[in-house]
TIGU-954524 format. One line per 4 residues: their letters; for each residue x, y negated, z of C-alpha. Coordinates in steps of 0.001 Angstrom, whole numbers, plus 500000, padded with zeros to 6 digits. Example, Ala and Ser with C-alpha at 12.3 -4.5 7.8 and 13.67 -1.06 7.14 Angstrom:
BEGIN
as	512300/504500/507800 ~ 513670/501060/507140
END
This chain:
BEGIN
xxxx	733784/971688/368011 ~ 732259/972886/371319 ~ 728723/972491/372670 ~ 727938/970310/375699
xxxx	724412/970341/377125 ~ 723512/967138/378996 ~ 720966/967803/381744 ~ 720006/964124/382027
xxxx	718532/963817/378518 ~ 718108/967513/377661 ~ 720235/967206/374508 ~ 723137/969224/373076
xxxx	726261/967412/371899 ~ 728998/968909/369680 ~ 732369/967513/370815 ~ 736038/968198/370196
xxxx	738263/969992/372697 ~ 739764/967610/375251 ~ 736739/965319/375086 ~ 736159/963301/378291
xxxx	732651/963654/379707 ~ 732644/959911/380426 ~ 731997/959317/376715 ~ 728611/961042/377067
xxxx	727657/959374/380350 ~ 724707/956979/380498 ~ 725242/953809/382503 ~ 722565/954762/385035
xxxx	720489/957696/386296 ~ 716982/957628/387780 ~ 716177/959355/391059 ~ 713328/961803/390328
xxxx	711599/961218/393699 ~ 711939/957492/394328 ~ 712229/956288/390731 ~ 715169/954088/391755
xxxx	718003/953516/389290 ~ 721635/954239/390213 ~ 724933/953656/388367 ~ 726638/956880/387248
xxxx	729625/957742/389488 ~ 730591/961347/388697 ~ 729441/964504/386925 ~ 728429/968045/387786
xxxx	730022/970321/385206 ~ 728362/973735/385455 ~ 727153/972607/388926 ~ 730748/971779/389953
xxxx	731709/968209/390891 ~ 734133/966544/388484 ~ 735349/962985/387931 ~ 734190/961236/384768
xxxx	737629/961625/383161 ~ 737182/965428/383145 ~ 738158/966939/379780 ~ 736184/969828/378277
xxxx	737790/972754/376419 ~ 734820/975131/376335 ~ 731002/974897/376319 ~ 729537/973345/379475
xxxx	726383/972048/381104 ~ 726911/968493/382364 ~ 724744/966464/384733 ~ 725669/962864/385523
xxxx	725013/961728/389115 ~ 724879/958504/391134 ~ 724937/957433/394770 ~ 721558/959104/395332
xxxx	723252/962502/394975 ~ 725324/963668/397992 ~ 728336/964389/395762 ~ 728025/960999/394101
xxxx	728013/959344/397515 ~ 731076/961353/398590 ~ 732939/960238/395452 ~ 732123/956619/396332
xxxx	733284/956987/399963 ~ 736534/958703/398984 ~ 737242/955935/396487 ~ 736343/953230/399008
xxxx	738757/954796/401498 ~ 741557/954635/398921 ~ 740642/951013/398130 ~ 740893/950056/401808
xxxx	744204/951888/402173 ~ 745635/950203/399065 ~ 744546/946731/400233 ~ 746049/947351/403671
xxxx	749339/948424/402079 ~ 749406/945258/399971 ~ 748876/942940/402938 ~ 750581/944822/405764
xxxx	753292/947068/404273 ~ 754950/947536/407671 ~ 751782/948979/409261 ~ 750190/952429/408875
xxxx	746495/952343/407972 ~ 744316/955135/409411 ~ 740691/956211/409049 ~ 739931/957842/412375
xxxx	736363/959151/412167 ~ 732793/958429/411073 ~ 730418/956285/413121 ~ 726721/955373/412668
xxxx	727828/952037/411176 ~ 730583/953340/408904 ~ 734118/954747/409042 ~ 736267/953624/411975
xxxx	739626/952317/410694 ~ 742685/950928/412458 ~ 746416/950414/412218 ~ 748563/952954/414018
xxxx	749737/951636/417378 ~ 748312/948101/417169 ~ 745083/946106/417154 ~ 743608/944444/414073
xxxx	742753/940780/414551 ~ 739619/939159/413145 ~ 741806/937072/410841 ~ 743489/940210/409482
xxxx	740074/941798/408855 ~ 739014/938735/406834 ~ 742189/938932/404766 ~ 741722/942650/404222
xxxx	738119/942153/403051 ~ 739218/939506/400543 ~ 742049/941700/399241 ~ 739632/944595/398731
xxxx	737302/942272/396808 ~ 740227/941131/394654 ~ 741074/944734/393789 ~ 737409/945410/392945
xxxx	737337/942387/390611 ~ 740536/943616/388926 ~ 738729/946896/388048 ~ 741893/949005/388463
xxxx	741554/952667/387361 ~ 742047/955637/389676 ~ 744448/957899/387767 ~ 744666/961610/388542
xxxx	747844/963616/387812 ~ 749116/967079/388699 ~ 752454/967148/390531 ~ 754831/969637/392095
xxxx	753603/969898/395696 ~ 757038/969390/397209 ~ 757409/966140/395245 ~ 754017/964936/396500
xxxx	755071/965883/400029 ~ 758148/963667/399748 ~ 756032/960780/398426 ~ 753758/961005/401456
xxxx	756700/961101/403847 ~ 758130/957991/402190 ~ 754761/956255/402723 ~ 754836/957108/406436
xxxx	752001/959643/406089 ~ 753400/962632/408012 ~ 750004/964323/408492 ~ 749359/964315/404750
xxxx	752840/965712/404110 ~ 752419/968335/406846 ~ 749139/969581/405375 ~ 750638/969815/401906
xxxx	753570/971794/403291 ~ 751343/974149/405328 ~ 749376/975165/402215 ~ 752426/976671/400524
xxxx	751239/975745/397012 ~ 753486/974982/394051 ~ 751405/972151/392575 ~ 748673/969755/393628
xxxx	746562/966913/392258 ~ 747424/963353/393257 ~ 745493/960155/392571 ~ 747299/956886/391850
xxxx	745913/953391/392372 ~ 747939/950408/391207 ~ 751225/952300/391510 ~ 750503/953947/394902
xxxx	749845/957720/395245 ~ 747399/959387/397627 ~ 744886/962197/397745 ~ 741377/962358/399147
xxxx	740634/966034/398363 ~ 737919/965444/395787 ~ 736983/963444/392674 ~ 736969/959647/392752
xxxx	734986/957115/390719 ~ 736702/955864/387530 ~ 737904/952504/388857 ~ 737759/949978/391676
xxxx	735114/948001/389792 ~ 732541/950606/390841 ~ 733026/949714/394543 ~ 731263/946374/394771
xxxx	729187/947130/397889 ~ 731125/947377/401172 ~ 731890/945345/404279 ~ 734266/945320/407252
xxxx	732815/944969/410749 ~ 735194/944300/413701 ~ 734954/947163/416150 ~ 737063/948294/419130
xxxx	740790/948098/418148 ~ 740011/948096/414431 ~ 736942/947845/412223 ~ 734102/949818/410659
xxxx	734381/950229/406900 ~ 730731/949963/405876 ~ 729385/951497/402668 ~ 726051/951223/400778
xxxx	722815/952158/402500 ~ 720967/955201/401162 ~ 717743/953166/401078 ~ 719209/950142/399254
xxxx	722599/950532/397578 ~ 722912/946769/397138 ~ 723321/946424/400920 ~ 725627/948083/403417
xxxx	724311/950448/406078 ~ 722773/948627/409066 ~ 724854/948029/412166 ~ 723985/950374/415016
xxxx	724845/950679/418681 ~ 727636/953241/419007 ~ 729608/952704/422232 ~ 728826/956063/423899
xxxx	729474/958002/420708 ~ 732769/956170/420249 ~ 733865/956994/423785 ~ 733050/960676/423215
xxxx	735141/960732/420043 ~ 737935/958809/421759 ~ 737999/961335/424595 ~ 738188/964240/422154
xxxx	740873/962466/420123 ~ 742968/962082/423273 ~ 742495/965796/423967 ~ 743734/966632/420450
xxxx	746840/964532/421060 ~ 747613/966292/424348 ~ 747522/969664/422573 ~ 749658/968359/419721
xxxx	746952/969291/417201 ~ 745556/966154/415585 ~ 745403/967435/412006 ~ 744632/970546/409999
xxxx	748311/970864/409102 ~ 749277/971054/412793 ~ 746440/973526/413418 ~ 747638/975722/410554
xxxx	751173/975756/411964 ~ 749853/976724/415405 ~ 747956/979691/413971 ~ 750779/980806/411669
xxxx	753107/980823/414669 ~ 750775/983216/416526 ~ 749236/980667/418910 ~ 745553/981398/418194
xxxx	744666/983211/421436 ~ 746457/980619/423560 ~ 744516/977866/421746 ~ 741177/979684/422195
xxxx	741754/980055/425938 ~ 742776/976424/426308 ~ 739743/975112/424383 ~ 737305/977274/426338
xxxx	738792/976188/429674 ~ 738366/972530/428726 ~ 734789/973055/427590 ~ 733876/974841/430811
xxxx	735264/971873/432698 ~ 733101/969489/430645 ~ 729957/971493/431427 ~ 730884/971373/435090
xxxx	731244/967581/434904 ~ 727695/967255/433536 ~ 726380/969548/436281 ~ 728282/967576/438936
xxxx	726587/964329/437837 ~ 723162/965934/438052 ~ 723941/967472/441445 ~ 725192/964148/442827
xxxx	721724/962668/442228 ~ 719695/965806/442928 ~ 717287/963928/445206 ~ 716257/961713/442302
xxxx	716768/963888/439215 ~ 714366/966774/438664 ~ 714315/967046/434855 ~ 717225/967526/432411
xxxx	716563/966897/428709 ~ 719110/968181/426172 ~ 718954/967035/422545 ~ 721180/967221/419507
xxxx	721194/967809/415756 ~ 721007/971201/414069 ~ 723687/973718/415116 ~ 725164/971364/417690
xxxx	725015/974087/420328 ~ 721949/972751/422193 ~ 720760/976206/423246 ~ 724138/977356/424538
xxxx	724750/973990/426173 ~ 721478/974152/428096 ~ 722368/977659/429292 ~ 725908/976654/430264
xxxx	724731/973558/432146 ~ 722129/975722/433919 ~ 724878/978166/434855 ~ 726993/975386/436358
xxxx	723988/974076/438303 ~ 723531/977540/439805 ~ 727162/977461/440935 ~ 726308/974274/442847
xxxx	723350/975912/444557 ~ 720589/974508/442382 ~ 717920/976621/440706 ~ 717423/975613/437056
xxxx	714127/976512/435401 ~ 713773/976355/431631 ~ 710777/975308/429525 ~ 711061/975428/425740
xxxx	709698/972269/424131 ~ 708713/974372/421110 ~ 705781/975683/423182 ~ 704232/972212/423112
xxxx	703520/972004/419390 ~ 700001/970957/418400 ~ 697727/973346/416521 ~ 698533/973716/412831
xxxx	695554/971652/411647 ~ 696847/968707/413711 ~ 700428/968982/412429 ~ 701458/965898/410377
xxxx	702624/966221/406766 ~ 705858/964861/405285 ~ 706207/962873/402059 ~ 706165/966103/400029
xxxx	702918/967291/401602 ~ 704588/969963/403746 ~ 704098/970442/407487 ~ 706528/968164/409314
xxxx	707377/970168/412438 ~ 710196/967748/413291 ~ 707907/964720/413631 ~ 707223/963540/417172
xxxx	703485/963750/416401 ~ 703860/967513/415848 ~ 704071/967875/419637 ~ 701242/967736/422161
xxxx	702703/964768/424004 ~ 699662/964252/426201 ~ 699781/967813/427570 ~ 703567/967647/427988
xxxx	703318/964417/429967 ~ 700571/965839/432184 ~ 702624/968956/432927 ~ 705818/967044/433752
xxxx	703969/964655/436078 ~ 702301/967594/437786 ~ 705645/969333/438323 ~ 707181/966153/439746
xxxx	704224/965919/442147 ~ 704882/969459/443394 ~ 701874/970932/441611 ~ 701668/974208/439712
xxxx	701171/974290/435937 ~ 700411/976959/433357 ~ 702941/976855/430508 ~ 701623/977500/426990
xxxx	703189/979962/424553 ~ 703095/978767/420963 ~ 702382/981402/418316 ~ 704023/980189/415126
xxxx	702301/982814/412974 ~ 698827/981757/414058 ~ 699822/978119/414426 ~ 698345/977458/417865
xxxx	699254/977620/421585 ~ 698054/980350/423975 ~ 697794/980303/427760 ~ 698722/983685/429232
xxxx	699091/982973/432939 ~ 702734/981841/432878 ~ 702758/979604/435976 ~ 705518/977295/437260
xxxx	706141/974990/440218 ~ 709291/973013/441110 ~ 710555/973983/444570 ~ 713095/972094/446674
xxxx	716303/973131/444850 ~ 714689/973533/441422 ~ 715589/971430/438397 ~ 713745/971627/435079
xxxx	715892/972032/431936 ~ 714282/971338/428542 ~ 715964/971383/425134 ~ 714581/969900/421914
xxxx	715245/967417/419119 ~ 713067/964634/420627 ~ 714476/964850/424138 ~ 716217/961441/423859
xxxx	713219/959592/422427 ~ 711518/957536/425186 ~ 708238/957836/423262 ~ 708104/961560/423980
xxxx	707024/961231/427624 ~ 706279/957526/428265 ~ 703937/958342/431169 ~ 706677/960165/433134
xxxx	708926/958347/435609 ~ 712112/957918/433534 ~ 714286/957626/436648 ~ 713624/961331/437355
xxxx	715057/962399/433958 ~ 718699/963017/433013 ~ 719353/963084/429264 ~ 722237/964938/427573
xxxx	723188/964581/423911 ~ 725083/967529/422409 ~ 726855/967424/419071 ~ 729911/968837/417308
xxxx	732040/965692/417033 ~ 735399/966877/415793 ~ 738234/964347/415793 ~ 740437/966736/413837
xxxx	741639/965179/410586 ~ 742881/966476/407260 ~ 745387/963603/407299 ~ 745747/959896/408109
xxxx	742921/958818/405787 ~ 740611/961834/405580 ~ 738308/962804/408443 ~ 736615/966169/408731
xxxx	732868/965834/408338 ~ 731033/966771/411534 ~ 728008/967387/409309 ~ 729898/970011/407280
xxxx	731117/971558/410518 ~ 727507/972021/411696 ~ 726431/973225/408250 ~ 729002/976035/408386
xxxx	727838/976955/411891 ~ 724218/977105/410735 ~ 725027/979130/407635 ~ 726872/981797/409612
xxxx	724210/981991/412334 ~ 721173/981971/410050 ~ 722598/984686/407827 ~ 723359/986876/410832
xxxx	720257/986266/412971 ~ 717486/985140/410625 ~ 718416/986846/407379 ~ 718575/983497/405557
xxxx	720920/983495/402589 ~ 723786/980969/402463 ~ 722209/979568/399292 ~ 718921/978830/401091
xxxx	720790/977223/403997 ~ 722573/974843/401610 ~ 719370/973988/399749 ~ 717441/973298/402984
xxxx	720207/971187/404506 ~ 719188/967820/402931 ~ 715731/968172/404521 ~ 717341/968995/407885
xxxx	719551/965925/407580 ~ 716582/963663/406821 ~ 714908/964866/410017 ~ 718080/964226/412044
xxxx	718469/960708/410666 ~ 714861/959962/411518 ~ 714319/961683/414869 ~ 717701/962284/416537
xxxx	720557/959960/415608 ~ 718691/956677/416332 ~ 718335/957744/419977 ~ 721764/959242/420736
xxxx	722870/956178/422706 ~ 719952/956814/425121 ~ 721824/959770/426597 ~ 723176/959632/430142
xxxx	725891/962084/429073 ~ 727229/963025/425648 ~ 728606/966526/425320 ~ 730972/967402/422487
xxxx	730617/971068/421536 ~ 733433/970999/418940 ~ 736354/973369/419497 ~ 739773/973083/417878
xxxx	739789/976711/416762 ~ 736281/976841/415313 ~ 737005/975928/411681 ~ 739553/978773/411343
xxxx	736941/981038/412941 ~ 734135/979792/410695 ~ 736328/980260/407625 ~ 736555/983988/408383
xxxx	732742/984298/408405 ~ 731630/981588/405941 ~ 734027/982104/403052 ~ 732590/985508/401976
xxxx	729054/984084/402209 ~ 729888/981088/400020 ~ 731573/983280/397417 ~ 728261/985084/396850
xxxx	726575/981965/395452 ~ 726247/982182/391677 ~ 727503/979455/389297 ~ 723962/978901/387973
xxxx	722632/978092/391471 ~ 721683/974559/392514 ~ 723746/975236/395662 ~ 726903/976067/393708
xxxx	728383/972542/393865 ~ 728134/972491/397669 ~ 729512/976038/397864 ~ 732534/975032/395765
xxxx	733091/971915/397857 ~ 733000/973856/401132 ~ 735227/976601/399727 ~ 737743/973970/398650
xxxx	737665/972436/402130 ~ 738092/975836/403805 ~ 741010/976485/401448 ~ 743038/973956/403460
xxxx	742541/975971/406670 ~ 744229/979146/407915 ~ 741600/981684/409022 ~ 741550/983494/412361
xxxx	742113/987245/412291 ~ 739565/989722/413776 ~ 741902/990492/416695 ~ 742062/986756/417485
xxxx	738289/986312/417164 ~ 737876/989098/419709 ~ 739545/986816/422278 ~ 736602/984348/422132
xxxx	734750/984851/425443 ~ 731118/986081/425419 ~ 729916/982850/427070 ~ 731420/980626/424363
xxxx	729236/978305/422286 ~ 730807/979943/419241 ~ 729122/983228/420178 ~ 725766/981543/419480
xxxx	726803/981526/415815 ~ 728935/984642/415339 ~ 727208/986943/417875 ~ 728246/988663/421077
xxx	726975/986036/423505 ~ 726039/987213/427015 ~ 724392/984045/428363
END
């Protein structure tokens, strides 16, 4: 007999070797903050995510989790993706089902090379519901990797086969659903019966696969406007196709063949061209536009983007002047509090909107202003004689998380403002059905930068990330479609570069840490990617966005 400690009820259970943790699982768990009840979907075994069929052969600590936990939600989404793929294969065996990328309203899915009709979407929804009602188990087996590779080729999944081949491993884990194999690079829920909440929304050439809302898991996430974001992702996807690198497997082959420096140069040239396009649009309307706002989520490259756009405006003969929105915070005693009673510096009310509006209107009228300097230690602004006026060729560039929110400066003539949204929207895929999370991409960026510049440990970065994400969902993402231009700061070579820096940081996180599950998940993801070598990293130019995170930037 071995001892299992269940975190949920605080009890120890003696069990036999080979015991499945599912036998100890309660039907539901309660969220400690909201008090809401969630069905159990997976388990954290010694802080490491496992499916409920995990067998124990030594003492463990086990915590059962639901959709309220990020890893529980990921298990649901992976399983839902497999359900959609299986239903598509049942109905349309001659077509190849693909999950292209995430959108605000769900995961964008399509058939390779053809449109999906509304009638086909209805049939697909009903087939998915039939499979849910049948409560078919997801069965995990370990196979010889070369055998799995051949299975994927036979299913017309060349990207999945290519990734498996590029890893060079002898064996791998494969999930089966109703006689069909696939892999989604992480644990799934026990069966299709767990996936009752979903919907399909017609969109573009395919549909959005919608999943439960975080606020109410009995309903799918609300539909949101997403045309500009979709066009940005479509543009980047086309770029990936022109380079021949649409998947991690193709990227790995490129690096293993010695093509890293060529790829770095190509990516940087394209990005410079994109910055120039933004500057050209501003220059074309220079008589009207006097203010440029740049917004984006954490580690999207806002700071570097504002500097690069300013550089391109100088090339065109304009004189960009920069004001940091952080200098317009209100005094500490006026700062709003969040639901936990902490200062909410990301709330719009944390800024002195009245003073900001007065200053912008004064600048547009040709008047001189005195810019405050905010002292974060003392928690109040100071005026130290820093004066500014907009001359004939001047343009004001401001960067901050609220820059796309019309409520930030409602008193200012909106026709004089050009808004840019920057984010790291990678269209690179692990395979046909598995997108790379743009959120994880930014998290790795932030971890590397904060450890190097701010002395913040990788563990603290992971633990703070949920709070950062809540702020983004509240203050940034709802306004991204307000942008006049959307800039994608993702680079094809950045994940191999980030692996070189992030992997050692993640390996420092102890197994007893609350951040260990996320560290293991990110390490597993990075394990699919070939890392850049120091000599290849040296080829990244000093003006690159990547230098904001790894150092050596000269902007």
